[in-house]
C-alpha positions as CSV (number, residue, x, y, z in Angstrom):
1,M,36.6,139.8,82.5
2,N,37.0,140.9,86.2
3,I,34.8,138.8,88.4
4,A,35.7,140.3,91.8
5,E,38.0,142.8,93.3
6,V,39.0,142.3,96.9
7,K,40.7,145.0,99.1
8,V,42.0,144.2,102.5
9,N,43.2,146.9,105.0
10,V,45.6,145.5,107.6
11,N,46.5,147.3,110.8
12,Q,50.2,146.3,111.0
13,S,50.7,147.3,114.6
14,E,47.7,145.0,115.7
15,V,49.1,142.2,113.6
16,K,52.6,142.6,115.2
17,A,51.0,142.7,118.7
18,Y,49.0,139.6,118.0
19,I,52.1,137.7,116.6
20,N,54.2,138.8,119.6
21,Q,51.5,137.7,122.0
22,K,51.3,134.2,120.3
23,L,55.1,133.9,120.4
24,E,55.2,134.8,124.1
25,E,52.5,132.2,124.8
26,T,54.5,129.6,122.9
27,L,57.7,130.5,124.7
28,R,56.0,130.2,128.1
29,E,54.8,126.8,127.2
30,A,58.1,125.7,125.7
31,L,60.6,127.2,128.1
32,F,60.9,125.9,131.6
33,T,64.4,127.1,132.1
34,W,66.9,129.1,130.1
35,D,70.7,129.4,130.1
36,L,72.9,132.4,129.5
37,D,73.0,131.8,125.7
38,Q,69.2,131.7,125.4
39,M,68.8,134.7,127.7
40,S,71.2,136.7,125.6
41,K,69.4,135.8,122.3
42,R,65.9,136.4,123.7
43,T,66.7,139.7,125.4
44,C,69.0,141.0,122.7
45,M,71.6,141.8,125.4
46,S,75.2,140.7,125.5
47,K,76.3,138.0,127.9
48,S,78.6,140.4,129.7
49,F,75.8,143.0,130.1
50,L,73.6,140.3,131.5
51,E,76.3,139.1,133.9
52,N,77.0,142.7,135.1
53,E,73.5,144.1,135.3
54,F,71.3,141.1,136.1
55,L,73.0,137.9,137.1
56,Q,74.9,139.5,140.0
57,D,71.7,140.6,141.6
58,P,70.8,138.6,144.7
59,R,67.2,138.0,143.3
60,M,68.6,136.3,140.2
61,R,71.2,134.4,142.2
62,L,68.3,132.8,144.2
63,L,66.9,131.5,140.9
64,E,70.2,130.2,139.6
65,R,70.5,126.4,139.4
66,R,73.7,124.5,138.6
67,K,75.6,121.4,139.6
68,E,79.1,121.9,141.0
69,K,81.0,123.7,138.2
70,G,78.2,122.9,135.8
71,K,76.1,124.9,133.4
72,R,73.9,127.5,135.0
73,F,70.1,127.7,134.4
74,W,67.4,130.0,135.6
75,F,63.6,129.3,135.7
76,Y,62.2,131.2,132.7
77,E,59.1,132.9,134.1
78,E,60.6,133.8,137.5
79,S,63.8,135.2,136.1
80,K,62.0,137.2,133.4
81,Q,59.9,138.8,136.2
82,V,63.0,139.6,138.3
83,M,64.7,141.1,135.2
84,K,61.7,143.4,134.7
85,E,61.9,144.5,138.3
86,I,65.6,145.2,138.0
87,M,65.0,147.2,134.8
88,D,62.2,149.2,136.6
89,E,64.8,150.3,139.2
90,W,67.1,151.8,136.6
């Protein structure tokens, strides 16, 4: 005996966009700064590529924070925006 039959159509691109939006919101709330390792993981770019193409740029150098010979950090939102600007110049 079949009581009910339910069919659901899902727009996969809308679901992906929604998930990406939620992930980005969560990252914005969670990340205040990021280091080279996190930058590499989140951008899917190698550390050497980031060093050569982004981190040598004067705009990124302004955002860099570190103690003498210590680990380098960048403010997440600001550096992400600068990276977009750099990419738009390519």
